[in-house]
N, CA, C and O atoms as CSV, one atom per row, in Angstrom:
chain,resi,resn,atom,element,x,y,z
A,1,MET,N,N,5.338,7.958,-13.289
A,1,MET,CA,C,4.178,7.243,-13.837
A,1,MET,C,C,4.527,6.760,-15.242
A,1,MET,O,O,5.043,7.531,-16.051
A,2,ASN,N,N,4.252,5.498,-15.536
A,2,ASN,CA,C,4.550,4.988,-16.868
A,2,ASN,C,C,3.436,5.353,-17.854
A,2,ASN,O,O,2.362,5.802,-17.456
A,3,GLU,N,N,3.714,5.149,-19.164
A,3,GLU,CA,C,2.753,5.547,-20.195
A,3,GLU,C,C,1.434,4.800,-20.096
A,3,GLU,O,O,0.374,5.385,-20.318
A,4,GLU,N,N,1.484,3.518,-19.767
A,4,GLU,CA,C,0.247,2.735,-19.667
A,4,GLU,C,C,-0.655,3.286,-18.572
A,4,GLU,O,O,-1.868,3.387,-18.760
A,5,ALA,N,N,-0.078,3.640,-17.440
A,5,ALA,CA,C,-0.873,4.209,-16.353
A,5,ALA,C,C,-1.445,5.552,-16.770
A,5,ALA,O,O,-2.594,5.859,-16.453
A,6,ALA,N,N,-0.661,6.360,-17.477
A,6,ALA,CA,C,-1.133,7.677,-17.920
A,6,ALA,C,C,-2.309,7.534,-18.883
A,6,ALA,O,O,-3.256,8.318,-18.828
A,7,GLU,N,N,-2.251,6.540,-19.762
A,7,GLU,CA,C,-3.317,6.347,-20.725
A,7,GLU,C,C,-4.581,5.786,-20.088
A,7,GLU,O,O,-5.683,6.070,-20.557
A,8,SER,N,N,-4.442,4.997,-19.031
A,8,SER,CA,C,-5.616,4.385,-18.422
A,8,SER,C,C,-6.345,5.327,-17.477
A,8,SER,O,O,-7.540,5.157,-17.232
A,9,GLU,N,N,-5.644,6.315,-16.946
A,9,GLU,CA,C,-6.255,7.262,-16.028
A,9,GLU,C,C,-6.329,8.632,-16.683
A,9,GLU,O,O,-5.321,9.328,-16.797
A,10,LEU,N,N,-7.514,9.011,-17.107
A,10,LEU,CA,C,-7.706,10.295,-17.748
A,10,LEU,C,C,-7.810,11.377,-16.678
A,10,LEU,O,O,-8.680,11.297,-15.811
A,11,PRO,N,N,-6.940,12.388,-16.721
A,11,PRO,CA,C,-7.041,13.463,-15.734
A,11,PRO,C,C,-8.406,14.152,-15.820
A,11,PRO,O,O,-8.980,14.251,-16.905
A,12,PRO,N,N,-8.925,14.625,-14.695
A,12,PRO,CA,C,-10.253,15.262,-14.692
A,12,PRO,C,C,-10.376,16.414,-15.693
A,12,PRO,O,O,-11.397,16.537,-16.371
A,13,TYR,N,N,-9.347,17.256,-15.790
A,13,TYR,CA,C,-9.419,18.371,-16.736
A,13,TYR,C,C,-9.511,17.847,-18.168
A,13,TYR,O,O,-10.286,18.368,-18.970
A,14,ALA,N,N,-8.738,16.837,-18.486
A,14,ALA,CA,C,-8.778,16.250,-19.829
A,14,ALA,C,C,-10.162,15.687,-20.119
A,14,ALA,O,O,-10.681,15.845,-21.224
A,15,GLU,N,N,-10.749,15.043,-19.147
A,15,GLU,CA,C,-12.091,14.493,-19.327
A,15,GLU,C,C,-13.096,15.598,-19.637
A,15,GLU,O,O,-13.965,15.430,-20.493
A,16,ARG,N,N,-12.976,16.720,-18.944
A,16,ARG,CA,C,-13.893,17.850,-19.188
A,16,ARG,C,C,-13.688,18.434,-20.587
A,16,ARG,O,O,-14.657,18.752,-21.276
A,17,VAL,N,N,-12.435,18.575,-21.002
A,17,VAL,CA,C,-12.145,19.094,-22.344
A,17,VAL,C,C,-12.728,18.164,-23.405
A,17,VAL,O,O,-13.345,18.628,-24.364
A,18,LEU,N,N,-12.540,16.879,-23.242
A,18,LEU,CA,C,-13.049,15.917,-24.223
A,18,LEU,C,C,-14.570,15.887,-24.231
A,18,LEU,O,O,-15.173,15.699,-25.288
A,19,ASP,N,N,-15.197,16.067,-23.082
A,19,ASP,CA,C,-16.664,16.134,-23.028
A,19,ASP,C,C,-17.183,17.322,-23.831
A,19,ASP,O,O,-18.154,17.197,-24.578
A,20,VAL,N,N,-16.531,18.478,-23.677
A,20,VAL,CA,C,-16.937,19.658,-24.449
A,20,VAL,C,C,-16.753,19.384,-25.934
A,20,VAL,O,O,-17.630,19.693,-26.740
A,21,THR,N,N,-15.623,18.812,-26.292
A,21,THR,CA,C,-15.338,18.516,-27.703
A,21,THR,C,C,-16.399,17.603,-28.302
A,21,THR,O,O,-16.855,17.825,-29.424
A,22,GLU,N,N,-16.789,16.585,-27.561
A,22,GLU,CA,C,-17.829,15.668,-28.063
A,22,GLU,C,C,-19.168,16.362,-28.228
A,22,GLU,O,O,-19.992,15.917,-29.027
A,23,GLY,N,N,-19.407,17.436,-27.497
A,23,GLY,CA,C,-20.674,18.158,-27.575
A,23,GLY,C,C,-20.755,19.179,-28.682
A,23,GLY,O,O,-21.834,19.709,-28.945
A,24,ILE,N,N,-19.648,19.472,-29.341
A,24,ILE,CA,C,-19.678,20.454,-30.430
A,24,ILE,C,C,-20.402,19.827,-31.616
A,24,ILE,O,O,-20.011,18.760,-32.089
A,25,PRO,N,N,-21.451,20.481,-32.097
A,25,PRO,CA,C,-22.220,19.896,-33.209
A,25,PRO,C,C,-21.404,19.790,-34.498
A,25,PRO,O,O,-20.479,20.572,-34.720
A,26,ALA,N,N,-21.747,18.834,-35.329
A,26,ALA,CA,C,-21.117,18.697,-36.640
A,26,ALA,C,C,-21.275,20.010,-37.398
A,26,ALA,O,O,-22.331,20.640,-37.363
A,27,GLY,N,N,-20.210,20.409,-38.082
A,27,GLY,CA,C,-20.241,21.641,-38.861
A,27,GLY,C,C,-19.929,22.885,-38.058
A,27,GLY,O,O,-19.913,23.986,-38.608
A,28,ARG,N,N,-19.682,22.733,-36.781
A,28,ARG,CA,C,-19.367,23.863,-35.909
A,28,ARG,C,C,-18.017,23.635,-35.262
A,28,ARG,O,O,-17.531,22.504,-35.241
A,29,VAL,N,N,-17.397,24.681,-34.731
A,29,VAL,CA,C,-16.083,24.579,-34.095
A,29,VAL,C,C,-16.023,25.477,-32.870
A,29,VAL,O,O,-16.825,26.397,-32.706
A,30,MET,N,N,-15.049,25.185,-32.017
A,30,MET,CA,C,-14.655,26.069,-30.929
A,30,MET,C,C,-13.139,26.195,-31.013
A,30,MET,O,O,-12.461,25.256,-31.430
A,31,THR,N,N,-12.609,27.338,-30.624
A,31,THR,CA,C,-11.163,27.482,-30.555
A,31,THR,C,C,-10.681,26.870,-29.244
A,31,THR,O,O,-11.478,26.595,-28.348
A,32,TYR,N,N,-9.377,26.662,-29.142
A,32,TYR,CA,C,-8.800,26.154,-27.896
A,32,TYR,C,C,-9.170,27.091,-26.743
A,32,TYR,O,O,-9.526,26.641,-25.654
A,33,GLY,N,N,-9.082,28.386,-26.997
A,33,GLY,CA,C,-9.441,29.366,-25.975
A,33,GLY,C,C,-10.912,29.338,-25.629
A,33,GLY,O,O,-11.280,29.520,-24.468
A,34,ASP,N,N,-11.767,29.111,-26.628
A,34,ASP,CA,C,-13.214,29.001,-26.369
A,34,ASP,C,C,-13.506,27.866,-25.402
A,34,ASP,O,O,-14.317,28.014,-24.488
A,35,VAL,N,N,-12.844,26.734,-25.605
A,35,VAL,CA,C,-13.066,25.568,-24.741
A,35,VAL,C,C,-12.647,25.901,-23.311
A,35,VAL,O,O,-13.372,25.602,-22.363
A,36,ALA,N,N,-11.473,26.524,-23.158
A,36,ALA,CA,C,-10.999,26.898,-21.825
A,36,ALA,C,C,-11.961,27.880,-21.163
A,36,ALA,O,O,-12.271,27.752,-19.979
A,37,GLU,N,N,-12.429,28.855,-21.928
A,37,GLU,CA,C,-13.370,29.843,-21.387
A,37,GLU,C,C,-14.690,29.173,-20.999
A,37,GLU,O,O,-15.258,29.472,-19.949
A,38,TYR,N,N,-15.163,28.282,-21.837
A,38,TYR,CA,C,-16.405,27.557,-21.552
A,38,TYR,C,C,-16.294,26.779,-20.247
A,38,TYR,O,O,-17.233,26.735,-19.452
A,39,LEU,N,N,-15.126,26.164,-20.037
A,39,LEU,CA,C,-14.898,25.383,-18.818
A,39,LEU,C,C,-14.614,26.271,-17.609
A,39,LEU,O,O,-14.809,25.853,-16.468
A,40,GLY,N,N,-14.154,27.490,-17.861
A,40,GLY,CA,C,-13.812,28.388,-16.771
A,40,GLY,C,C,-12.509,28.026,-16.093
A,40,GLY,O,O,-12.280,28.383,-14.938
A,41,GLU,N,N,-11.657,27.316,-16.812
A,41,GLU,CA,C,-10.354,26.940,-16.254
A,41,GLU,C,C,-9.378,26.627,-17.371
A,41,GLU,O,O,-9.769,26.287,-18.487
A,42,GLY,N,N,-8.095,26.750,-17.047
A,42,GLY,CA,C,-7.060,26.481,-18.032
A,42,GLY,C,C,-7.008,27.583,-19.072
A,42,GLY,O,O,-7.595,28.652,-18.903
A,43,GLY,N,N,-6.306,27.304,-20.131
A,43,GLY,CA,C,-6.162,28.250,-21.231
A,43,GLY,C,C,-5.992,27.488,-22.521
A,43,GLY,O,O,-6.052,26.259,-22.533
A,44,PRO,N,N,-5.779,28.212,-23.619
A,44,PRO,CA,C,-5.636,27.554,-24.920
A,44,PRO,C,C,-4.531,26.499,-24.953
A,44,PRO,O,O,-4.702,25.445,-25.565
A,45,ARG,N,N,-3.420,26.768,-24.311
A,45,ARG,CA,C,-2.313,25.807,-24.341
A,45,ARG,C,C,-2.668,24.520,-23.591
A,45,ARG,O,O,-2.307,23.426,-24.024
A,46,GLN,N,N,-3.367,24.656,-22.482
A,46,GLN,CA,C,-3.774,23.468,-21.726
A,46,GLN,C,C,-4.760,22.633,-22.532
A,46,GLN,O,O,-4.673,21.406,-22.552
A,47,VAL,N,N,-5.695,23.302,-23.193
A,47,VAL,CA,C,-6.659,22.580,-24.035
A,47,VAL,C,C,-5.924,21.905,-25.186
A,47,VAL,O,O,-6.208,20.751,-25.507
A,48,GLY,N,N,-4.981,22.611,-25.813
A,48,GLY,CA,C,-4.199,22.030,-26.898
A,48,GLY,C,C,-3.417,20.807,-26.452
A,48,GLY,O,O,-3.311,19.827,-27.188
A,49,ARG,N,N,-2.876,20.867,-25.256
A,49,ARG,CA,C,-2.128,19.722,-24.725
A,49,ARG,C,C,-3.047,18.520,-24.526
A,49,ARG,O,O,-2.690,17.392,-24.867
A,50,VAL,N,N,-4.224,18.768,-23.975
A,50,VAL,CA,C,-5.192,17.679,-23.801
A,50,VAL,C,C,-5.548,17.069,-25.155
A,50,VAL,O,O,-5.582,15.848,-25.305
A,51,MET,N,N,-5.812,17.925,-26.131
A,51,MET,CA,C,-6.191,17.413,-27.444
A,51,MET,C,C,-5.045,16.622,-28.080
A,51,MET,O,O,-5.280,15.605,-28.732
A,52,ALA,N,N,-3.815,17.084,-27.894
A,52,ALA,CA,C,-2.661,16.373,-28.458
A,52,ALA,C,C,-2.480,14.998,-27.816
A,52,ALA,O,O,-2.129,14.031,-28.491
A,53,LEU,N,N,-2.723,14.922,-26.509
A,53,LEU,CA,C,-2.505,13.662,-25.799
A,53,LEU,C,C,-3.686,12.704,-25.878
A,53,LEU,O,O,-3.494,11.493,-25.984
A,54,TYR,N,N,-4.902,13.232,-25.827
A,54,TYR,CA,C,-6.083,12.377,-25.659
A,54,TYR,C,C,-7.179,12.580,-26.715
A,54,TYR,O,O,-8.186,11.872,-26.688
A,55,GLY,N,N,-7.007,13.517,-27.631
A,55,GLY,CA,C,-8.091,13.912,-28.528
A,55,GLY,C,C,-8.410,12.992,-29.683
A,55,GLY,O,O,-9.373,13.238,-30.410
A,56,GLY,N,N,-7.636,11.941,-29.876
A,56,GLY,CA,C,-7.846,11.077,-31.030
A,56,GLY,C,C,-9.179,10.349,-31.076
A,56,GLY,O,O,-9.624,9.944,-32.150
A,57,ALA,N,N,-9.823,10.176,-29.930
A,57,ALA,CA,C,-11.074,9.419,-29.881
A,57,ALA,C,C,-12.315,10.315,-29.949
A,57,ALA,O,O,-13.439,9.818,-29.891
A,58,VAL,N,N,-12.118,11.624,-30.070
A,58,VAL,CA,C,-13.238,12.571,-30.156
A,58,VAL,C,C,-13.102,13.346,-31.466
A,58,VAL,O,O,-12.067,13.239,-32.124
A,59,PRO,N,N,-14.107,14.118,-31.862
A,59,PRO,CA,C,-14.002,14.890,-33.111
A,59,PRO,C,C,-13.027,16.063,-32.962
A,59,PRO,O,O,-13.439,17.220,-32.873
A,60,TRP,N,N,-11.740,15.748,-32.936
A,60,TRP,CA,C,-10.658,16.702,-32.682
A,60,TRP,C,C,-10.650,17.865,-33.659
A,60,TRP,O,O,-10.207,18.957,-33.303
A,61,TRP,N,N,-11.126,17.662,-34.877
A,61,TRP,CA,C,-11.116,18.710,-35.903
A,61,TRP,C,C,-12.069,19.858,-35.565
A,61,TRP,O,O,-12.021,20.910,-36.203
A,62,ARG,N,N,-12.922,19.665,-34.581
A,62,ARG,CA,C,-13.858,20.718,-34.181
A,62,ARG,C,C,-13.268,21.675,-33.149
A,62,ARG,O,O,-13.927,22.642,-32.766
A,63,VAL,N,N,-12.053,21.430,-32.696
A,63,VAL,CA,C,-11.349,22.349,-31.798
A,63,VAL,C,C,-10.144,22.859,-32.566
A,63,VAL,O,O,-9.260,22.086,-32.937
A,64,ILE,N,N,-10.111,24.178,-32.805
A,64,ILE,CA,C,-9.138,24.730,-33.747
A,64,ILE,C,C,-8.401,25.941,-33.193
A,64,ILE,O,O,-8.712,26.441,-32.112
A,65,ARG,N,N,-7.427,26.394,-33.951
A,65,ARG,CA,C,-6.682,27.606,-33.628
A,65,ARG,C,C,-7.579,28.822,-33.831
A,65,ARG,O,O,-8.545,28.772,-34.592
A,66,SER,N,N,-7.256,29.894,-33.156
A,66,SER,CA,C,-8.084,31.097,-33.227
A,66,SER,C,C,-8.015,31.809,-34.578
A,66,SER,O,O,-8.835,32.685,-34.851
A,67,ASP,N,N,-7.054,31.447,-35.425
A,67,ASP,CA,C,-6.985,32.052,-36.755
A,67,ASP,C,C,-7.688,31.207,-37.816
A,67,ASP,O,O,-7.712,31.584,-38.988
A,68,GLY,N,N,-8.260,30.067,-37.419
A,68,GLY,CA,C,-8.994,29.220,-38.347
A,68,GLY,C,C,-8.133,28.298,-39.194
A,68,GLY,O,O,-8.656,27.527,-39.999
A,69,ARG,N,N,-6.808,28.369,-39.020
A,69,ARG,CA,C,-5.940,27.487,-39.799
A,69,ARG,C,C,-6.133,26.038,-39.388
A,69,ARG,O,O,-6.410,25.733,-38.227
A,70,LEU,N,N,-5.980,25.151,-40.365
A,70,LEU,CA,C,-6.128,23.730,-40.110
A,70,LEU,C,C,-4.924,23.204,-39.338
A,70,LEU,O,O,-3.812,23.713,-39.479
A,71,LEU,N,N,-5.156,22.189,-38.530
A,71,LEU,CA,C,-4.124,21.634,-37.659
A,71,LEU,C,C,-2.935,21.137,-38.470
A,71,LEU,O,O,-3.087,20.228,-39.287
A,72,PRO,N,N,-1.743,21.718,-38.259
A,72,PRO,CA,C,-0.560,21.305,-39.012
A,72,PRO,C,C,-0.310,19.799,-38.896
A,72,PRO,O,O,-0.335,19.223,-37.808
A,73,GLY,N,N,-0.071,19.191,-40.046
A,73,GLY,CA,C,0.168,17.756,-40.090
A,73,GLY,C,C,-1.098,16.927,-40.232
A,73,GLY,O,O,-1.039,15.732,-40.521
A,74,HIS,N,N,-2.241,17.565,-40.029
A,74,HIS,CA,C,-3.523,16.863,-40.110
A,74,HIS,C,C,-4.509,17.603,-41.024
A,74,HIS,O,O,-5.716,17.365,-40.972
A,75,GLU,N,N,-3.979,18.495,-41.853
A,75,GLU,CA,C,-4.825,19.345,-42.679
A,75,GLU,C,C,-5.789,18.562,-43.568
A,75,GLU,O,O,-6.977,18.879,-43.623
A,76,LEU,N,N,-5.289,17.548,-44.257
A,76,LEU,CA,C,-6.141,16.818,-45.196
A,76,LEU,C,C,-7.236,16.033,-44.482
A,76,LEU,O,O,-8.374,15.980,-44.949
A,77,ARG,N,N,-6.891,15.424,-43.352
A,77,ARG,CA,C,-7.910,14.684,-42.585
A,77,ARG,C,C,-8.969,15.642,-42.047
A,77,ARG,O,O,-10.163,15.346,-42.097
A,78,ALA,N,N,-8.531,16.785,-41.535
A,78,ALA,CA,C,-9.472,17.768,-41.011
A,78,ALA,C,C,-10.350,18.310,-42.138
A,78,ALA,O,O,-11.568,18.404,-41.985
A,79,LEU,N,N,-9.738,18.665,-43.264
A,79,LEU,CA,C,-10.479,19.215,-44.393
A,79,LEU,C,C,-11.549,18.239,-44.875
A,79,LEU,O,O,-12.662,18.646,-45.210
A,80,GLU,N,N,-11.213,16.965,-44.907
A,80,GLU,CA,C,-12.190,15.947,-45.304
A,80,GLU,C,C,-13.397,15.967,-44.348
A,80,GLU,O,O,-14.544,15.913,-44.791
A,81,GLN,N,N,-13.128,16.044,-43.045
A,81,GLN,CA,C,-14.213,16.081,-42.055
A,81,GLN,C,C,-15.043,17.355,-42.200
A,81,GLN,O,O,-16.270,17.307,-42.121
A,82,TYR,N,N,-14.383,18.489,-42.413
A,82,TYR,CA,C,-15.123,19.750,-42.568
A,82,TYR,C,C,-16.049,19.688,-43.774
A,82,TYR,O,O,-17.177,20.178,-43.725
A,83,ARG,N,N,-15.578,19.095,-44.835
A,83,ARG,CA,C,-16.413,19.009,-46.046
A,83,ARG,C,C,-17.586,18.058,-45.832
A,83,ARG,O,O,-18.703,18.345,-46.265
A,84,VAL,N,N,-17.343,16.940,-45.175
A,84,VAL,CA,C,-18.427,15.989,-44.883
A,84,VAL,C,C,-19.490,16.646,-43.994
A,84,VAL,O,O,-20.688,16.467,-44.213
A,85,GLU,N,N,-19.036,17.413,-42.982
A,85,GLU,CA,C,-19.956,18.014,-42.015
A,85,GLU,C,C,-20.538,19.346,-42.473
A,85,GLU,O,O,-21.448,19.872,-41.831
A,86,GLY,N,N,-20.029,19.900,-43.571
A,86,GLY,CA,C,-20.530,21.188,-44.041
A,86,GLY,C,C,-20.033,22.374,-43.226
A,86,GLY,O,O,-20.707,23.400,-43.140
A,87,THR,N,N,-18.858,22.234,-42.630
A,87,THR,CA,C,-18.275,23.329,-41.853
A,87,THR,C,C,-17.927,24.473,-42.795
A,87,THR,O,O,-17.264,24.251,-43.809
A,88,PRO,N,N,-18.360,25.694,-42.482
A,88,PRO,CA,C,-18.029,26.835,-43.340
A,88,PRO,C,C,-16.515,27.064,-43.423
A,88,PRO,O,O,-15.828,27.140,-42.404
A,89,LEU,N,N,-16.020,27.170,-44.640
A,89,LEU,CA,C,-14.608,27.406,-44.897
A,89,LEU,C,C,-14.473,28.682,-45.712
A,89,LEU,O,O,-15.427,29.143,-46.339
A,90,ARG,N,N,-13.271,29.242,-45.692
A,90,ARG,CA,C,-13.004,30.418,-46.524
A,90,ARG,C,C,-11.637,30.259,-47.161
A,90,ARG,O,O,-10.698,29.755,-46.546
A,91,GLU,N,N,-11.547,30.696,-48.395
A,91,GLU,CA,C,-10.272,30.666,-49.111
A,91,GLU,C,C,-9.457,31.878,-48.685
A,91,GLU,O,O,-10.009,32.943,-48.404
A,92,VAL,N,N,-8.145,31.708,-48.640
A,92,VAL,CA,C,-7.232,32.790,-48.290
A,92,VAL,C,C,-6.269,32.968,-49.448
A,92,VAL,O,O,-5.611,32.018,-49.872
A,93,ALA,N,N,-6.187,34.194,-49.961
A,93,ALA,CA,C,-5.314,34.480,-51.097
A,93,ALA,C,C,-3.882,34.042,-50.795
A,93,ALA,O,O,-3.339,34.337,-49.730
A,94,GLY,N,N,-3.282,33.333,-51.750
A,94,GLY,CA,C,-1.903,32.901,-51.622
A,94,GLY,C,C,-1.705,31.649,-50.772
A,94,GLY,O,O,-0.570,31.212,-50.585
A,95,GLN,N,N,-2.771,31.070,-50.260
A,95,GLN,CA,C,-2.674,29.861,-49.437
A,95,GLN,C,C,-3.327,28.706,-50.198
A,95,GLN,O,O,-4.351,28.889,-50.857
A,96,HIS,N,N,-2.732,27.525,-50.103
A,96,HIS,CA,C,-3.309,26.379,-50.810
A,96,HIS,C,C,-4.386,25.678,-49.989
A,96,HIS,O,O,-5.147,24.877,-50.532
A,97,MET,N,N,-4.463,25.962,-48.702
A,97,MET,CA,C,-5.488,25.355,-47.850
A,97,MET,C,C,-6.460,26.437,-47.373
A,97,MET,O,O,-6.052,27.544,-47.024
A,98,PRO,N,N,-7.747,26.098,-47.364
A,98,PRO,CA,C,-8.698,27.064,-46.809
A,98,PRO,C,C,-8.559,27.125,-45.288
A,98,PRO,O,O,-7.825,26.339,-44.688
A,99,ARG,N,N,-9.262,28.053,-44.685
A,99,ARG,CA,C,-9.353,28.148,-43.233
A,99,ARG,C,C,-10.814,27.989,-42.849
A,99,ARG,O,O,-11.708,28.193,-43.670
A,100,VAL,N,N,-11.045,27.627,-41.614
A,100,VAL,CA,C,-12.415,27.575,-41.111
A,100,VAL,C,C,-12.905,29.015,-40.989
A,100,VAL,O,O,-12.187,29.878,-40.485
A,101,ASP,N,N,-14.109,29.268,-41.444
A,101,ASP,CA,C,-14.712,30.593,-41.333
A,101,ASP,C,C,-15.304,30.707,-39.929
A,101,ASP,O,O,-16.433,30.284,-39.684
A,102,LEU,N,N,-14.533,31.281,-39.019
A,102,LEU,CA,C,-14.951,31.340,-37.617
A,102,LEU,C,C,-16.218,32.163,-37.411
A,102,LEU,O,O,-17.006,31.861,-36.515
A,103,ARG,N,N,-16.426,33.186,-38.216
A,103,ARG,CA,C,-17.648,33.990,-38.047
A,103,ARG,C,C,-18.899,33.143,-38.250
A,103,ARG,O,O,-19.924,33.393,-37.614
A,104,ARG,N,N,-18.828,32.160,-39.115
A,104,ARG,CA,C,-19.992,31.332,-39.402
A,104,ARG,C,C,-19.994,29.991,-38.682
A,104,ARG,O,O,-21.059,29.428,-38.426
A,105,ALA,N,N,-18.810,29.473,-38.353
A,105,ALA,CA,C,-18.724,28.118,-37.806
A,105,ALA,C,C,-18.593,28.068,-36.286
A,105,ALA,O,O,-18.810,27.015,-35.686
A,106,ARG,N,N,-18.245,29.175,-35.663
A,106,ARG,CA,C,-17.971,29.161,-34.222
A,106,ARG,C,C,-19.223,28.845,-33.425
A,106,ARG,O,O,-20.304,29.370,-33.693
A,107,TRP,N,N,-19.052,27.977,-32.443
A,107,TRP,CA,C,-20.146,27.556,-31.561
A,107,TRP,C,C,-19.824,28.026,-30.151
A,107,TRP,O,O,-18.698,27.854,-29.684
A,108,ASP,N,N,-20.792,28.612,-29.472
A,108,ASP,CA,C,-20.533,29.156,-28.135
A,108,ASP,C,C,-20.909,28.193,-27.016
A,108,ASP,O,O,-20.736,28.516,-25.841
A,109,GLY,N,N,-21.413,27.030,-27.361
A,109,GLY,CA,C,-21.754,26.053,-26.332
A,109,GLY,C,C,-23.126,26.234,-25.746
A,109,GLY,O,O,-23.565,25.407,-24.947
A,110,ARG,N,N,-23.826,27.300,-26.120
A,110,ARG,CA,C,-25.146,27.570,-25.542
A,110,ARG,C,C,-26.293,27.207,-26.467
A,110,ARG,O,O,-27.414,27.001,-26.004
A,111,ALA,N,N,-26.036,27.125,-27.758
A,111,ALA,CA,C,-27.099,26.829,-28.710
A,111,ALA,C,C,-27.535,25.375,-28.575
A,111,ALA,O,O,-26.791,24.530,-28.077
A,112,ASP,N,N,-28.727,25.109,-29.018
A,112,ASP,CA,C,-29.238,23.745,-29.018
A,112,ASP,C,C,-28.339,22.871,-29.876
A,112,ASP,O,O,-28.110,23.185,-31.044
A,113,ARG,N,N,-27.833,21.795,-29.328
A,113,ARG,CA,C,-26.883,20.941,-30.041
A,113,ARG,C,C,-27.494,20.228,-31.222
A,113,ARG,O,O,-26.769,19.840,-32.139
A,114,GLY,N,N,-28.791,20.042,-31.236
A,114,GLY,CA,C,-29.405,19.315,-32.331
A,114,GLY,C,C,-30.141,20.206,-33.301
A,114,GLY,O,O,-30.642,19.730,-34.320
A,115,GLY,N,N,-30.217,21.494,-33.002
A,115,GLY,CA,C,-31.014,22.404,-33.808
A,115,GLY,C,C,-30.243,23.041,-34.945
A,115,GLY,O,O,-29.035,22.854,-35.087
A,116,ALA,N,N,-30.974,23.800,-35.754
A,116,ALA,CA,C,-30.368,24.509,-36.869
A,116,ALA,C,C,-29.539,25.668,-36.338
A,116,ALA,O,O,-29.801,26.208,-35.263
A,117,THR,N,N,-28.528,26.036,-37.126
A,117,THR,CA,C,-27.629,27.086,-36.691
A,117,THR,C,C,-28.069,28.467,-37.155
A,117,THR,O,O,-27.686,29.477,-36.565
A,118,GLY,N,N,-28.861,28.510,-38.196
A,118,GLY,CA,C,-29.317,29.792,-38.720
A,118,GLY,C,C,-28.235,30.540,-39.466
A,118,GLY,O,O,-28.417,31.710,-39.803
A,119,ALA,N,N,-27.116,29.894,-39.732
A,119,ALA,CA,C,-26.005,30.583,-40.412
A,119,ALA,C,C,-26.221,30.701,-41.880
A,119,ALA,O,O,-25.378,31.254,-42.586
């Protein structure tokens, strides 16, 4: 299969991952594993692969590593989005970049997407 065909036909699993990503409210995040668990299929690596290949058109910064570190190579772009959206961040001693505060920012997919978070 050539690249053009691959780009024009979104695999069903990729479509489901991107749908979940689009549903994550501003200021909230899910880990790669959270997305896989929410879907009931795949795993963190499969979700990461989908995001790497197809995630540019969705709020990719809302799907993160389980340690809260910002996506390597995209830290500044992600940090800008987190600040605009009010995503809870935490400073880490000895690190120049903050991490997402997963205790406060994590979204389980069940809360009202338009409502207050109560955090």
